[in-house]
N, C-alpha and C positions, 0 to 999 in steps of 0.2 A: 504494500500500500504506500503510495507516495506520501512524503512528509507533509505537503500542503493539505492533503486530504485529511490526515490525522488531526492537524490543527483545526481545520474546519469542523470536524466531527466533535472535537473537544469543546469548541466554542458553542456548538449547537447543544451539546449535552449540558454545559454549564448554564446557558440561557434557559433551557427548558427546566432545569432544576430550580433556578431562581424564580422562574415564573410560577412553577408549581408551589414552591414554598410561600411565595407572596399570595397566591390564591388561597392556600390553606390558612394562612395567617388571617386573611380577610374573612374567610368563612368561620373560623373559630372566634374571631372578634364579635361576630354577629350573635353567636350563641352565648357569649359572656359579656353582658353589657357593663360598661364602666360606670361605677357608682362613685360619685365624689361627694364627700360629706364635709361640711364646715364643722370641725370639732367643737369649737366654742358654742355654736348654735345647738349642736346635739347635747352638750352639757347643760345648756340653759333650759332646753325644752324637755329634757328627760325627767320623768318622775322617779325619784329615788328616796330611800330612807337613809338617814345619817346616824352613825354611831361612832364616837371617838374620832371625829373629823374624817371619817371614811364614808364613801358613798356605797350603798348597797342597792341592787336592783330587785325588782319584784321576785319573790320566791326565795330570797336569801334567808338563811337561818342563822341565829346567833344564840349564845347562852350567856346570860348575865347572872352570876351566882347560881342559884338553882332554878332560875326561870328561863324557859325556852321561848324565844320570840321568832316571829316570821315577818318579813317585809311583805305586806299585802295591801289590797285595796281597803281603804277605811270604810267604805260603804259598798259592799259586794254587788248590790243591785244596780249600780251605776258604772258604765264602762269608762267614764272619764273621772272617776273618783281619785282623790289624792292617795298616795301610799302612806302607810303608818306601820309602826311596830305593834303587832298584836300578839298576845300570849297564846301558847299552845297548851292543851291539857295533856294528861298522861298518855292518852291515845294518839297524840299528834294532831288533834283537831283544833281549829282556830276558835278562840273564845272571843266573840264579838262583844263590844261594849253594849250595854242596854241603852236603847234609845229612850229619851224622856217622853213621857206621855204628853200628847198635845191635844188641844181642843181646837177644832175647826169651826169657825163661825161664817155662815153664808151671808 
């Protein structure tokens, strides 16, 4: 095989490989969208529980003395409820604070 033809075949092989890799990169990029977060905004908008200057997210458990606490929704019936530390009983169930009785006047 002449030397010029080998060089041409190598160039074609290199270009086709680069094209294929570029195409695959483009296809994979469509499957994995780029998510950009503003870290400060996420910290400001995220609902958290605080203990000893540390942030805890919903579902976190801590033990203070003999008391087990969970970071959970203060009012479980509302999806936008603030988070609060609530006690857990011996079975690991959340003890919700008793709501004051209210009188509704129409």
